[in-house]
C-alpha positions as CSV (number, residue, x, y, z in Angstrom):
1,M,29.2,-8.3,-15.9
2,D,26.3,-8.0,-18.4
3,K,26.0,-12.0,-19.2
4,R,26.1,-12.7,-15.6
5,L,22.8,-10.1,-15.0
6,A,21.2,-11.5,-18.3
7,K,21.7,-15.4,-16.6
8,R,20.0,-14.2,-13.8
9,H,17.3,-12.8,-15.5
10,K,16.8,-16.0,-17.6
11,R,16.8,-17.8,-14.1
12,A,14.0,-15.6,-12.5
13,V,11.9,-15.5,-15.2
14,A,11.8,-19.5,-15.9
15,R,11.0,-19.2,-12.1
16,A,8.5,-17.2,-12.2
17,K,7.3,-18.6,-15.2
18,I,6.8,-22.0,-13.5
19,N,5.3,-20.6,-9.8
20,S,2.5,-18.8,-11.7
21,K,-0.7,-19.6,-11.3
22,E,-3.8,-18.7,-14.0
23,T,-6.3,-16.5,-13.0
24,E,-9.6,-18.0,-12.9
25,P,-12.4,-16.0,-14.4
26,D,-15.1,-14.1,-12.4
27,V,-18.1,-16.2,-12.8
28,R,-20.9,-14.1,-10.0
29,T,-23.6,-12.0,-11.7
30,A,-23.5,-8.5,-11.4
31,E,-26.1,-8.4,-8.5
32,Q,-23.8,-11.1,-6.6
33,I,-20.9,-8.5,-7.7
34,Q,-22.8,-5.1,-6.5
35,A,-24.0,-6.9,-4.0
36,A,-20.2,-7.9,-2.6
37,R,-18.9,-3.8,-3.4
38,D,-22.2,-2.6,-0.7
39,A,-20.8,-5.0,1.8
40,S,-17.3,-3.7,1.6
41,R,-18.0,-0.2,1.3
42,P,-17.4,1.5,5.2
43,A,-20.5,1.6,7.6
44,G,-20.2,5.7,7.5
45,G,-21.2,6.4,4.0
46,Q,-18.5,9.1,3.9
47,V,-14.9,7.5,2.1
48,G,-12.6,11.3,3.5
49,D,-13.8,11.6,7.1
50,V,-12.5,14.3,8.3
51,N,-11.6,12.6,11.6
52,V,-9.8,9.9,10.4
53,R,-7.0,12.2,8.2
54,G,-6.3,14.2,11.1
55,S,-5.7,11.5,13.6
56,A,-3.3,9.6,11.1
57,A,-1.6,12.8,10.3
58,S,-1.4,12.4,13.9
59,F,-0.2,9.1,14.2
60,R,2.7,9.8,10.9
61,G,4.3,12.2,12.8
62,G,2.9,15.5,10.8
63,G,3.7,18.2,13.2
64,K,6.9,18.1,15.4
65,A,7.2,19.8,18.7
66,P,8.2,23.0,18.3
67,G,12.0,22.9,19.7
68,T,13.3,19.7,18.9
69,G,15.2,20.3,15.4
70,S,19.1,20.0,15.2
71,A,20.5,23.3,16.8
72,A,23.4,24.3,17.7
73,K,24.4,23.0,21.4
74,T,26.0,26.1,22.9
75,D,28.5,25.7,26.5
76,A,26.1,27.6,29.4
């Protein structure tokens, strides 16, 4: 089993080396980098806006409605 996994890993590493590409250095000036950072910031100015966090929590189903748990069923 270990021999099979070792061979598989060896093939995966070889494929990764073939498919990887060399990264190019960033040749922008410091001013260009700072301008790009400023342009990518949100327009509101505040990163952690309260309304955004509240809507995200409700979207994820943060609060369940009461009485929706898995209670035991009873015959009535």
